[in-house]
N, C-alpha and C positions, 0 to 999 in steps of 0.2 A: 845608647848610641850604637849605630851599626859599625862593625869592624870588618875590614877587608880580610877575606879568607886567603891564606897562603899555605904553602907546603908545611911550614912549621905548625900552623893551626891543625892541619890534618894529622901530623905526627903526634901532636899533643893529645888529640882526641883518642888516638889508638892507645897511647900510654895511660890515659885516664879511663879507658874502657867505655868511651862514649862514641856513638855512631855518628856518621855524617852522611849527607844525601847527595845524589847526583842524578841529573836527568839530561837527555839529549836536548839540544836547542840549536836552531838553525837561522833565526832572524831576530831583529831588534825588538819586536813587540813581545814575543814570548820571553826573550832575555830579560826585559824589564819586569815582566810579571813574575817569573821564576825567582829573580833576584829579590824582589820586594817580599815575596812569600818566605824566603829564607833557604832556598836550595843552595847548598854549599859549592857544588861543582857543576858547571855547565859544560857538557860534552858536545862539541860540534862534531858529530859523528858522521862517518862516511855512509851511515845508514840513510843519509839524505838522498843517496842514489835511488833508494827504494821508495821512501815515504814522501819525498819531494819531487824527484825526477821521474819516478815511475819505472825504473829499471827492475830487473828480476834479481839482481844482486848488487853488491857494492863495487864490483870490479870496474865499471865504466867511469867512476868518479875520478876527476882530475885534481891536480894540485891547485889549479886556478879556481876550480869549484870550491875547494876547501878554504882557500884564502878569502874568497868572496864572502862565504857564509860566516867565517870566523870574524871578519871585519864587521859584519852586520851585528853580530852578537856583542862584540867588544864595544860598539858605540853605545849600547844601552846598559851594559853591565856597570854596577856600582861596587858591589862587594864580593860577588862570587868569583871563584877561580875558574878560568877558562882553559879547558883541555881540548886540543884539536887532533883529530885522527890524521895519520899519515896514510894517504890512499895507496891503492895497489901499485906496486913497483916503484913507489916514490922513495924507497929506502933500500934499494937493491944492493947498494954498497955503501960504506961509510961516508964517502965524499958526497954522493948523491943525497944521502939522508941528512947530512949537515946543511947542505944547500937548501933543501926543501923545508926542513924544520926551521931554518933561519927565516924563510919567507913567511911561514905560518906565524912566527913570533913577531918579526919586524913589520911585515905588511898587514898581517891579520890581527895581531894583538893577542895571540894566545900566550898563556903563561906556562904551558907545558904541552908536550905532544904525546900521542899514543901510537904504538906500533905493535904489530902482531908477530908472534914467534918466540921461541925459547932459545936454546943454546946456539942456534944458527945466527942469532942476532947479537951474540955476545960482543964481538968486536965493534959492531955498530953502536950498541948501547954505551960501551966504554968510551968511544970517540965522541958521542953526543954529550955524555956527562962531562968529559974533559973540556968541552966547549961551553959549559955552563947551561946546557939545555936540559931542563927537567924531562924525565921520561916515565911514562906509564907503560909497562909491559903487559900485553894482552895474551893470555894463555887459555888453554882448553879448546873450545870451539873457536875456530878462526874463520870468520865470514869471508875474508878475502881468498881463503883456500878452499872454499866450499866445493869447487869442481874437483879438487884433489881428494877431498874427504868423502866425496860421494853424497853430499847432502848435509843438512843441518842435524847433526847427531850428537848425543851426549858423549863426552870424551872422558877417559880416565876410569872407566868402570873396571877394566881388567887390572889386576895388581901391577903388572909391568908398566902399563900405560899410566896408572896413577903415580907410580914412583918416578916415571919420566917427567910428569908435570911438576911434581914436587922438586925434582932436581933442577928443572928449568927455572922455577921460581927462585930457588936459592942462588942459582947462577946469575939471574937478572939482578938480584939484590947486590951481590958481590960486584957486578959490573957497574953499578951506580944507578940502577933504576930507583925511582922514588916511590912508585906505587905499582902493585900488581893487580890487574883486573882478570878475573876468572869467569868464563862464560860456559854454561851448560856442563858443569862437572858435579859429581856426587857430593852431597852435603858433607859427609864425613871427610872426604878428601879436601874440600875447601876449608873446613875447620882445622885440619892438620896443617895445611899450608899457612893459614892465618896465624896459627899459634907458633909456627916455625920462623916467621919473618919478623924483623924489627920494623920494616916499612909497612904502611897500611895496605889493606886489600879491599877491592871493590868487587862485588858479586852481581851477576845477572844469571839467574838460574843456577846459583851456587849455594843455596841455602841461607839460613839466617845468621851464621856465625862470622861472616866477613865483617870487616870494619865499616863498610858502607855498602849501599845498594845503588844500582843504576837501572833505569828502564828507558826504552825509547818513548819519548813524550807522547807520540801519537798512539802507541799501544795503551799507555795508562789512561789516556782520554777516551779510549774505545773508538777511535776514528780511523784506524788503519784498516784498509780493505782486507777482506778474507778472514781467516781464522787467527784469533789472538794466540800468541805463544803461551805455552803452559805456565811459564814462569812470570807472566804478567797478570795484571788485574785492572779492571775498569774502575778507576777511582772517581770517575765523573758520575757514576750511578749514585743517586741519593743526594747529590750536591746541587747547589743553585747555579754554579758556573765553574769556569776553568780554575779560577783562583781557589775556590773551595776544594776542588779535586786535588790540586797541588798541595794545599795545606793538609789534606787528609793523607796524602802519600808521605809527606815529610813527618807528620805525627806518627804514622804507622811504622815507619822505618826507625825513627828515633826512640820509640818506645817498644821496639821488638815485636810488633804485631804483623809485620811484613818483612820477608816472605814467610808464609806458613807451609805446612807439609805439602799441600796440593800444588805449590809453586816450585817445589824442589825435586831433586832426583836422588835416587839411591843406587 
């Protein structure tokens, strides 16, 4: 019998040393398929700005966009946990963050929200947690800050930068974050952070030692225009359809076959 995935489920997976899976999802049809195949977490990502809306970055995505797509996913979801991104400037202060996170949960049907940033988000995460809003803290490469970072680059390679990301992760846990997601950080750093936290970690371009993996759905199906990111893989190759590709991804993550060295950074 299928069982609904909750934060307690994910915490227990970490304690038991068992992986869990996450994919981005933006509509009801894919939500139903991913849920049926057994993906644990459906991330309604602001990546929809690029793969759905055709923008060059996630920056133009609005709260209304996120509520709309989260609602579509929630209508078809049966068991998976739904995580929704807080878009650019939607959490610029704690009060704004609470109002917009409330919309994503009450109107959209999200079970938790994800926001980018480390120590600068400390008060915001504390306030969200105090309101009973589950939070995933996104560290490492921050797509909403791509203009500040000067492009999509690996973060945390220098010792000081790596220590800063570790410090941010620990601060987010203390503030009440429920999950830490790391994007484009060296494998050794991601492993150190995963081992240092009691809460689960999700990796994307962060090596195989995180408690879970996430990919952009369109990347792992090989249908994103342009060059596929180094940390992704076309799971549709050799499969008879989309369901087979998603099953292959779930199986590879759960059994430690993805990501491999070629999908990771040193």
